[in-house]
N, C-alpha and C positions, 0 to 999 in steps of 0.2 A: 350415288353413294347411300342415300337414305334407304333405298330398297334393299341394298346389301345388308344393312344393319337389321332391318326388319326380318329378312330371311334368316340371318344367323340367330336372331332372338327366337324365332319360331322353332328352329331346329334344336335349340338347347332346352326348350320347354316340352317338346314333343317326345313321345316314346313309342316304340314299336309295339303294336297290339296284335298284329296278324302277319304271318309270313306264309308265302305259298309253299315253302318247304315243310314247315312243321305245323301250320295252322295257327291257332290262338297262342299268344305268347304271354307269359306271366310278367307283369310290369315290375315286380320286385327283383327277380333273379335273371330275367331275360331268357329263360328256358321255355320250352313248349309246356303248355298247361299240364299235359299228361306226365311230363318228367319233372314238374315243379316240386321242390321240397320245402318251399316257404311255409306252407300250412302245417306240415308235419313238425317243422322246427318250432314254429310259433306255439303249437299245441303242447309240445314237450316242455317248452320253456314256461308256458302259462301255468302249469300245474307243478308247484314246488314239491319236493319230496316230503312226505309226511313224517310223523314221529313214530309210526308203527302202530298207532291206536285207531281203531275204527269207531267213530262216534255216531250214535243214533239219537236223533232228537225229533221232537214234535213241534210244528210251527203252524201258526194261523195268520200271521201278519201278511197283509196285502192279498189275501186269498178269499175275501168275503166271509170270514169267519169259519171257513171250512178247514179242517185239520189235514195236514200233510206230514208224513214221516220222512225225515231226511237221513240219508246214510252218507257220511263223509269219511275220507281218509282210507278208502279201500285201496290196497296196493295192487291194482290191476290197470292194464291199458284200456283204451276206449272200447275195443271189441270185447274184452273180458268183462267190463262194466255192463255192457249191453246184455250179455248172457246172464250175468248175475242178477241184473234188474228183472229180467224176464222170469227167472226162477223165484225171486222174492215176491214179485207181483202175483204169480200163480199160487204161492204158499198163502198169501194174504187174501186172495180172491178179489183183488182190486186192480185198478189201472195205475199208471205212473209213467215216469220218463227218466232220462239221464240228461242232466244239464251241467256242463262245465265240471265234470268229474264228480258230481253229486247225484246220487240215486234218490228220486222222489217217488214215494208210494202214497197214493191217495188214501186218506183215512188215518186213524190213530192205531198203528200196528207196532208200536215200540216194543212191547213184550215179545211178540212173535218174531220180529226181526232180530232182537238181541239173542234169542235162542238159536235161530237159524245161522247167524253169523258166528256165534261162539262155537258152534258145531264144526265150523270150517277150520278151527285152530287159530283164529286171529284174536288179539286182545281187543275186547269190545267193551265200550263204556256208554252209559246213558248220559247224554249231554242235555243241558238246559234244565228247566224246573220240572 
């Protein structure tokens, strides 16, 4: 009898991670990893809808004193943000990245980015000091 309890306890704690039919399986939804929608749903839920204003700010905290220009509130999906970030980085002649829906451009380029983004028809504001 104790072995039956142990076996049932293991079954309730275990989850399927691989199937010979579909390969790797998502632990969240139980679908094949290629068909999993958990990440897309989490990404869509993680970024709340903005107020329609694109905010451009300069930040140095936690970056060793180096300035980084941040662009928040852009009404684009992740692929659109990546394309826009590439265009803005080229306009500024510097590097950068996209993290959690925020475009980061290395250096102090607030004036340049305000001009570029307002030319796209969005309401753009300078945020911070």
